[in-house]
C-alpha positions as MATLAB code, in Angstrom:
seq = 'MRKGKHKIKSEHFLIGTIIVSVFLMLGIGYALLSQTLQINGTANITSKWKILFTSVEERKMNNATTQLKEITNETTLTLNVELTQPGATATYDVVVANQGDLDAVLSKIEGVEETNNSVPLPIKVHLENIAEGDPLLKGEEKTFQVIVEWDASQDFNETNMKKEISITLTYEQSDNGVPIIPTPGEDGVNMGGQTVALVSSGDGLYEDQYENGRYIYRGQSPNNYVQFNNELWRLIAKETDGTYKIIRDELLPQNEGYTMMAFDTVGYRSYENNTYCWELKEGGWTSCGVYGKVSGTYQRTDGKLSGTVTEDSSIANYLNGEYYNGLTSTARTQIQQHVYYIGPVENYNETGNDSLSKNIAGEKMNTWTGNIGLANVSDILKASTNPACTSVTDQSDQLHNSGAITCDSNYLVDVPDETGYWTINNDILESDDNSSYVWCVVQAGGVAGLGNAPANFDFLYGARPVLYLRSNIQFTSGNGSKSQPFQIGA';
ca = [
      29.599 -214.894   48.848;
      32.072 -216.390   50.710;
      35.707 -215.079   50.349;
      38.688 -215.373   52.091;
      41.295 -218.808   52.636;
      37.538 -220.920   53.337;
      37.839 -223.577   50.242;
      34.549 -223.489   48.075;
      33.496 -226.899   46.098;
      30.468 -226.930   44.858;
      29.166 -229.605   42.898;
      27.214 -227.730   40.239;
      25.021 -229.794   37.020;
      23.744 -227.780   34.064;
      21.817 -229.479   31.091;
      21.838 -227.411   28.153;
      19.468 -228.463   24.981;
      19.265 -226.306   21.426;
      16.381 -226.645   18.945;
      16.993 -225.642   15.533;
      12.832 -225.145   14.632;
      12.418 -224.604   11.063;
       9.021 -222.374    9.890;
       8.704 -223.287    5.975;
       5.965 -222.354    3.726;
       6.060 -223.266    0.022;
       3.370 -223.004   -2.548;
       2.588 -223.088   -5.991;
      -0.075 -221.283   -7.537;
      -1.760 -220.114  -10.869;
      -3.644 -217.212  -12.235;
      -6.403 -217.545  -14.775;
      -6.142 -214.518  -17.249;
      -9.471 -215.625  -18.299;
     -12.238 -217.191  -18.611;
     -11.259 -219.502  -21.744;
      -8.169 -219.375  -20.720;
      -6.745 -223.261  -19.662;
      -3.098 -224.263  -18.067;
      -2.368 -227.551  -17.909;
       0.885 -229.157  -16.280;
       2.276 -230.392  -13.852;
       4.795 -228.761  -10.496;
       7.336 -230.376   -8.539;
       9.315 -229.422   -5.714;
      13.042 -231.482   -5.553;
      14.515 -228.479   -3.069;
      15.427 -230.329    0.430;
      15.206 -228.393    3.571;
      18.398 -229.814    6.052;
      19.690 -227.568    9.026;
      21.214 -229.431   11.103;
      24.332 -229.700   14.049;
      27.307 -231.976   12.989;
      29.646 -231.511   15.854;
      30.027 -230.352   19.318;
      33.883 -230.329   20.860;
      35.152 -228.658   23.752;
      37.356 -225.774   23.265;
      38.391 -224.223   26.436;
      38.034 -225.882   29.813;
      38.730 -224.071   33.312;
      37.660 -225.769   36.582;
      35.382 -227.467   34.213;
      34.663 -231.226   33.550;
      32.268 -232.526   30.408;
      29.307 -235.061   31.876;
      27.746 -235.711   28.664;
      28.003 -234.044   25.392;
      25.881 -235.139   22.563;
      23.737 -234.716   19.215;
      20.227 -236.439   18.707;
      18.148 -236.336   15.710;
      20.354 -233.914   14.105;
      18.933 -230.918   15.701;
      19.128 -231.307   19.530;
      22.290 -230.838   21.301;
      23.000 -231.595   24.998;
      25.400 -230.759   27.129;
      25.717 -231.493   31.007;
      28.880 -229.592   32.405;
      29.976 -229.743   36.268;
      31.888 -226.057   37.463;
      33.769 -226.786   40.383;
      34.303 -223.047   41.302;
      33.299 -220.041   41.246;
      34.971 -218.482   38.014;
      34.828 -221.864   36.019;
      34.094 -221.713   32.554;
      33.191 -224.125   29.817;
      33.368 -223.061   25.729;
      32.289 -225.652   22.988;
      32.817 -225.364   19.333;
      29.302 -225.972   18.071;
      28.784 -226.759   14.115;
      25.439 -225.934   12.172;
      25.326 -226.727    8.903;
      23.007 -226.412    5.946;
      22.860 -229.470    3.709;
      19.230 -228.515    1.833;
      19.230 -227.412   -1.422;
      17.942 -223.956   -0.190;
      19.837 -220.733    1.502;
      18.184 -220.272    5.372;
      19.008 -217.091    7.605;
      18.784 -217.009   11.821;
      15.911 -215.267   12.069;
      15.657 -215.461   16.597;
      17.983 -216.522   19.145;
      15.784 -217.004   22.517;
      16.335 -218.301   25.839;
      19.473 -216.622   26.767;
      18.568 -213.363   28.270;
      15.841 -215.409   30.370;
      18.055 -217.798   31.154;
      20.650 -215.483   32.574;
      17.977 -213.693   34.422;
      16.116 -216.493   35.874;
      17.686 -218.105   39.287;
      20.424 -219.393   40.159;
      21.859 -216.083   39.112;
      26.256 -217.531   38.818;
      24.971 -219.484   36.348;
      25.250 -218.009   32.865;
      25.477 -219.131   28.929;
      26.923 -217.218   26.338;
      26.303 -217.694   22.662;
      29.464 -216.027   20.661;
      30.234 -215.772   16.638;
      26.281 -216.260   15.829;
      23.625 -213.621   15.980;
      20.158 -213.006   14.482;
      20.468 -212.446   10.643;
      23.501 -214.237   10.003;
      23.202 -216.582    6.733;
      23.665 -219.958    6.157;
      23.194 -220.675    2.426;
      23.270 -223.862    1.150;
      26.196 -226.359    1.496;
      27.729 -223.846    4.396;
      28.507 -224.514    7.774;
      29.407 -222.503   10.329;
      30.702 -222.958   13.572;
      29.736 -220.674   16.982;
      31.024 -220.894   20.920;
      28.149 -222.175   23.448;
      30.291 -220.462   26.734;
      28.876 -221.683   30.491;
      30.330 -219.795   33.522;
      29.749 -219.882   37.073;
      30.149 -215.908   37.593;
      32.431 -214.843   40.618;
      30.396 -211.128   40.854;
      27.057 -212.621   41.441;
      26.650 -213.667   45.671;
      25.484 -217.259   46.659;
      24.700 -219.552   49.542;
      24.124 -222.795   48.147;
      26.451 -225.794   47.745;
      24.790 -227.715   45.033;
      23.100 -225.345   42.202;
      21.803 -226.215   38.861;
      19.877 -224.827   35.922;
      18.895 -226.276   32.685;
      19.174 -224.071   29.835;
      16.977 -224.077   26.335;
      17.921 -221.946   23.451;
      16.204 -221.845   20.457;
      17.993 -220.941   17.224;
      15.212 -220.569   14.594;
      16.261 -220.593   10.814;
      14.130 -219.443    7.817;
      14.158 -219.920    4.378;
      15.958 -216.803    2.750;
      16.986 -215.276   -0.763;
      20.825 -215.696   -0.171;
      20.408 -214.787    3.109;
      17.887 -212.393    3.171;
      14.398 -213.922    4.619;
      10.915 -214.500    2.548;
       9.386 -216.560    4.645;
       8.066 -214.702    8.068;
       7.458 -216.500   11.131;
       4.100 -215.868   12.988;
       3.580 -212.567   14.166;
       1.150 -210.152   14.390;
      -1.557 -211.904   12.182;
      -1.702 -215.684   13.666;
      -0.067 -218.219   15.028;
       0.821 -221.949   13.306;
      -1.378 -224.150   16.275;
      -1.551 -227.882   15.024;
      -1.743 -226.369   11.310;
      -4.147 -223.937   11.833;
      -3.532 -220.053   11.904;
      -4.938 -218.929   14.858;
      -5.422 -214.822   15.146;
      -3.558 -213.270   17.912;
      -5.375 -211.328   20.289;
      -4.587 -207.841   22.347;
      -7.646 -207.696   24.621;
     -10.239 -210.186   25.502;
     -10.674 -213.910   25.480;
      -8.335 -215.328   22.711;
      -4.610 -216.449   21.891;
      -2.084 -213.848   23.082;
       2.002 -213.432   23.204;
       3.163 -214.314   26.250;
       5.108 -211.592   27.495;
       7.523 -213.037   29.565;
       8.993 -215.484   27.389;
       9.653 -214.641   23.390;
       8.229 -216.968   20.961;
       5.694 -218.455   23.516;
       2.181 -217.929   23.043;
      -0.626 -218.711   25.476;
      -4.515 -218.059   25.599;
      -6.461 -215.911   28.578;
      -9.377 -215.051   29.225;
     -12.775 -216.727   30.256;
     -13.710 -218.582   27.396;
     -11.350 -218.521   24.594;
     -11.710 -220.680   21.852;
      -8.840 -223.531   22.807;
     -10.752 -227.037   23.436;
      -9.153 -229.796   22.126;
      -9.752 -233.283   21.996;
      -7.668 -235.633   23.533;
      -7.772 -239.229   25.231;
     -11.420 -239.145   24.077;
     -11.939 -236.105   26.034;
     -12.175 -232.273   26.545;
      -9.221 -230.618   27.157;
      -7.498 -226.807   27.334;
      -4.941 -225.554   25.264;
      -2.784 -223.461   27.775;
       0.191 -222.633   25.895;
       1.955 -223.366   22.472;
       5.959 -223.660   23.684;
       9.074 -222.574   22.637;
      10.193 -225.614   21.442;
       6.782 -226.284   19.295;
       5.046 -228.730   21.979;
       1.271 -227.542   23.020;
       1.260 -227.499   26.646;
      -2.747 -229.010   27.597;
      -5.057 -229.377   30.566;
      -7.662 -231.553   30.942;
     -10.993 -229.614   31.008;
     -12.530 -231.311   34.194;
     -11.385 -232.593   37.286;
     -10.193 -236.318   37.199;
     -13.665 -238.285   37.678;
     -14.389 -241.028   40.049;
     -18.448 -242.275   39.704;
     -20.297 -238.912   40.501;
     -18.115 -236.056   40.819;
     -14.501 -235.874   41.208;
     -11.552 -237.791   42.584;
     -10.382 -236.293   45.800;
      -7.085 -237.211   46.555;
      -3.908 -236.339   48.755;
      -0.813 -234.309   46.835;
       1.347 -236.357   48.486;
       0.175 -239.061   51.199;
       1.148 -239.104   54.512;
       3.816 -241.458   55.500;
       4.140 -241.943   51.277;
       7.896 -240.294   51.456;
      10.723 -240.503   54.487;
      12.334 -237.984   56.118;
      16.409 -239.685   55.004;
      15.519 -239.405   51.532;
      13.626 -236.051   51.502;
      15.314 -233.682   53.897;
      13.740 -230.634   52.136;
      10.454 -231.891   53.850;
      11.423 -231.209   57.534;
       7.576 -232.012   58.729;
       8.543 -235.581   58.125;
      11.110 -235.470   60.526;
       8.417 -233.918   62.872;
       6.888 -237.321   63.599;
       5.266 -237.539   60.035;
       1.928 -235.835   61.020;
       2.113 -234.651   57.616;
       3.683 -234.319   53.941;
       5.703 -232.658   51.669;
       4.885 -229.844   48.778;
       7.688 -230.901   46.129;
       6.229 -232.821   43.106;
       8.863 -234.894   41.983;
      12.113 -235.678   42.966;
      15.092 -233.300   41.557;
      18.936 -233.877   41.646;
      20.988 -231.330   44.066;
      19.302 -229.061   46.337;
      15.859 -227.972   46.563;
      15.394 -224.639   48.522;
      13.067 -221.762   49.432;
      13.784 -218.803   47.384;
      14.962 -216.678   50.274;
      17.313 -219.725   51.324;
      15.505 -220.355   55.028;
      15.023 -223.806   54.285;
      17.197 -226.919   51.825;
      17.716 -230.248   51.641;
      16.896 -233.481   49.250;
      14.228 -234.622   47.437;
      14.658 -237.536   46.132;
      11.481 -239.632   45.821;
       8.191 -238.439   43.561;
       5.173 -237.517   45.247;
       2.391 -239.954   45.415;
       0.214 -237.938   43.008;
       3.117 -237.623   40.531;
       3.301 -241.209   41.138;
      -0.210 -241.490   39.993;
      -0.471 -239.330   37.339;
       2.445 -240.933   35.620;
       1.613 -244.701   36.526;
      -1.829 -246.155   36.709;
      -3.130 -242.825   35.450;
      -0.996 -243.201   32.739;
      -1.152 -246.666   32.020;
      -5.326 -245.946   31.527;
      -4.915 -243.461   28.683;
      -5.953 -244.871   24.929;
      -2.845 -246.024   23.143;
      -3.156 -243.586   20.196;
      -3.219 -240.595   22.916;
       0.328 -242.103   24.671;
       2.089 -241.493   21.432;
       0.766 -237.989   21.107;
       2.562 -237.163   24.621;
       5.839 -235.657   24.265;
       7.964 -236.547   27.655;
       8.902 -233.370   28.504;
      10.443 -230.723   31.685;
       8.050 -229.500   34.242;
       9.294 -226.135   36.424;
       8.234 -227.895   40.238;
      10.430 -225.011   41.806;
       8.472 -222.970   45.033;
       6.635 -219.513   44.683;
       6.724 -217.605   47.555;
       4.083 -215.958   49.422;
       5.425 -212.558   50.687;
       2.762 -212.294   53.525;
       4.918 -209.990   55.433;
       6.468 -207.306   52.937;
       3.711 -208.013   50.034;
       6.916 -207.513   48.090;
       5.923 -209.650   44.948;
       5.127 -209.936   41.107;
       4.350 -212.652   38.519;
       8.280 -212.239   37.322;
       9.202 -213.281   41.078;
       6.509 -216.230   40.742;
       8.477 -217.388   37.534;
      11.676 -217.122   38.570;
      10.359 -219.294   41.911;
       8.856 -222.031   39.335;
      11.800 -222.043   37.552;
      14.352 -222.976   40.231;
      13.623 -226.805   40.125;
      12.651 -228.896   37.841;
      10.849 -232.592   36.894;
      10.504 -234.580   33.583;
       8.188 -236.527   33.294;
       5.116 -237.741   30.759;
       2.194 -235.762   33.626;
       2.056 -233.149   35.531;
      -0.442 -230.321   36.767;
      -0.501 -226.776   36.332;
       1.754 -223.659   37.025;
       0.426 -220.955   39.234;
       2.164 -219.025   36.184;
      -0.216 -220.480   34.135;
      -3.353 -219.516   36.410;
      -2.049 -216.177   36.704;
      -1.537 -215.560   32.919;
      -4.765 -216.553   31.726;
      -6.592 -214.120   33.617;
      -7.339 -210.565   31.495;
      -7.547 -208.707   34.306;
      -4.700 -206.044   34.950;
      -5.386 -205.857   38.561;
      -3.354 -209.875   38.337;
      -0.439 -209.301   39.332;
       1.192 -211.808   41.642;
       0.141 -215.111   43.598;
       0.617 -213.125   46.678;
      -1.859 -210.278   45.807;
      -4.185 -212.924   44.264;
      -4.049 -214.956   47.619;
      -4.675 -212.060   49.836;
      -7.698 -210.425   48.276;
      -9.034 -214.010   48.276;
      -8.183 -214.874   51.983;
      -9.136 -211.006   52.953;
     -12.180 -210.118   51.313;
     -13.340 -213.026   49.487;
     -12.790 -211.275   46.097;
     -10.543 -212.234   42.913;
      -8.022 -210.295   41.021;
      -7.335 -213.207   38.941;
     -10.895 -213.442   37.206;
     -11.811 -213.797   33.623;
     -10.041 -216.657   33.813;
     -10.991 -220.310   32.390;
      -8.778 -221.947   34.459;
     -10.482 -220.550   37.582;
     -13.788 -222.177   36.448;
     -14.044 -224.811   38.723;
     -17.076 -226.245   40.608;
     -18.691 -224.730   43.813;
     -16.599 -225.774   47.174;
     -13.972 -227.785   45.240;
     -10.487 -226.531   43.806;
      -7.795 -228.797   42.044;
      -3.779 -228.836   43.001;
      -1.184 -226.977   41.236;
       2.797 -228.120   41.024;
       4.279 -225.487   43.202;
       5.348 -225.672   46.418;
       3.432 -222.660   48.309;
       5.977 -221.008   50.973;
       5.199 -218.000   53.005;
       7.630 -214.875   54.123;
       6.638 -215.689   57.805;
       6.994 -219.301   57.331;
       9.624 -222.401   57.327;
       6.935 -224.735   56.144;
       7.585 -227.437   53.612;
       4.120 -229.205   53.026;
       1.954 -226.569   51.520;
       1.228 -226.473   47.659;
      -0.750 -223.713   45.885;
      -3.874 -224.774   44.163;
      -7.074 -223.545   42.655;
     -10.203 -223.188   44.797;
     -13.734 -221.697   44.656;
     -16.481 -221.714   47.681;
     -19.299 -219.729   47.805;
     -19.093 -218.729   44.213;
     -15.727 -217.056   44.391;
     -12.130 -218.795   42.922;
      -8.877 -218.395   43.162;
      -5.206 -219.346   44.395;
      -5.512 -220.572   47.594;
      -3.111 -223.087   49.126;
      -3.437 -226.261   51.536;
      -1.434 -228.643   53.190;
      -0.274 -231.965   51.044;
      -2.155 -234.498   52.514;
      -5.474 -233.227   53.152;
      -6.863 -236.212   50.994;
     -10.788 -235.332   51.483;
     -10.292 -231.586   50.347;
      -8.713 -231.365   46.208;
      -8.662 -232.835   42.934;
      -6.281 -233.306   39.737;
      -6.427 -231.973   36.525;
      -3.597 -233.421   34.677;
      -1.417 -231.290   32.467;
       0.936 -232.803   29.393;
       3.084 -231.615   26.497;
       1.636 -232.401   22.867;
       4.393 -232.825   20.610;
       5.147 -230.556   18.115;
       4.461 -232.302   14.563;
       0.948 -232.942   15.823;
      -1.219 -231.714   13.067;
      -5.264 -230.314   14.132;
      -7.125 -231.776   11.262;
     -10.441 -229.739   11.763;
     -12.338 -227.630   14.311;
     -12.476 -224.615   15.677;
     -11.323 -224.299   19.166;
     -14.938 -224.339   20.542;
     -16.299 -226.914   22.969;
     -18.317 -227.438   20.297;
     -16.473 -227.699   17.925;
     -12.709 -228.784   19.227;
      -9.831 -228.929   17.745;
      -9.272 -232.650   16.808;
      -5.766 -234.112   16.566;
      -4.789 -236.641   13.489;
      -4.219 -240.144   13.623;
];
């Protein structure tokens, strides 16, 4: 970090979302004592469940300015705050209230540790005066603090930093503050109203070991098929916000086979508006490997290259324009506009010092919000049940050097021979300064895995759209198999 008499001024934007999610199960049952015992009657439930945010106010601001402060739908709090120098802090008083007729307890707080361990590290968030296990009885309200800070002890080399923060508070029904309804755990997960069992080996639904409260499908042939837009799609994950991340089962078709398309058509974006994409400056002979526009600075994880990206790629505009508009009207209502992690994932081709945690941190350096995206590198890696699948560098090295795959037993690398599809993440080599390469799933000669390609290879790769289904959708039938996919209720 730069010190001394040099004056540092950094624009630093942060958007944080706190979501109260509710898992509630109430039931009435009768027990017949003998064959001749008859019970007649009615049962009514008159209680209501209502946990909500009622206010958010600035408490103490130190070299910080609030750009946005609002509560929407009573359960989502959004903060946008600018911190202007190291050591700056912004503290907000937030009031959460129980206006229902049922006692509640805070069973889980998620997202704080994950946020503080992700890049850029100088941006931290803390919650005070609230903890897991805190009761919130009917009629009560509680005030706690959200604190956002620029940690002066962390080194930095950026003039523009931002971090999106998603913190989830999960409240459960309780008996005078003691939980009585369990959240999904070892026995199963509520997937669209159906209970899906968790597994610890083989094909199936797993707990995501890198993000608490997230569940992912893994293996060669898990039962994760879902009928969407009158097509077969695959469930990738149930997210911490309750949405369902899905991917089209096949590449986008065009007549026979699949549509070959560029990630970013040559000349589609200009260097003047996208200074990170330095190849555009060198005569425009290639394109840019960043999926969509970002606010602030887009940079490599190692800091070797940084700049602006203010325009979406050609594939992003196609998927969110012509393709999105071609979906059925019902399908469009089932999509949740969502944040996608589009940051760069580095290939440590010199040192080999890579890990899945590093891959995830790179993805989360930058975000884009929209309706349709592509798969993340980490989606591909996590879907494998092969214990040797530990990082994108190891996988790429094995594929290119020995023609082997370490991320097999994986439904996301099951693509037609001699083809492949784009991911959403920029590929950067430790030994190179390029900005045009993109990670992709490739297959040739029966061996498939993660490789890379320049963004303008019009003739080489296809697309498998990825989107998020709304958290309130219900699977009314089906068991997730290919012959009986989950059916979404109208």
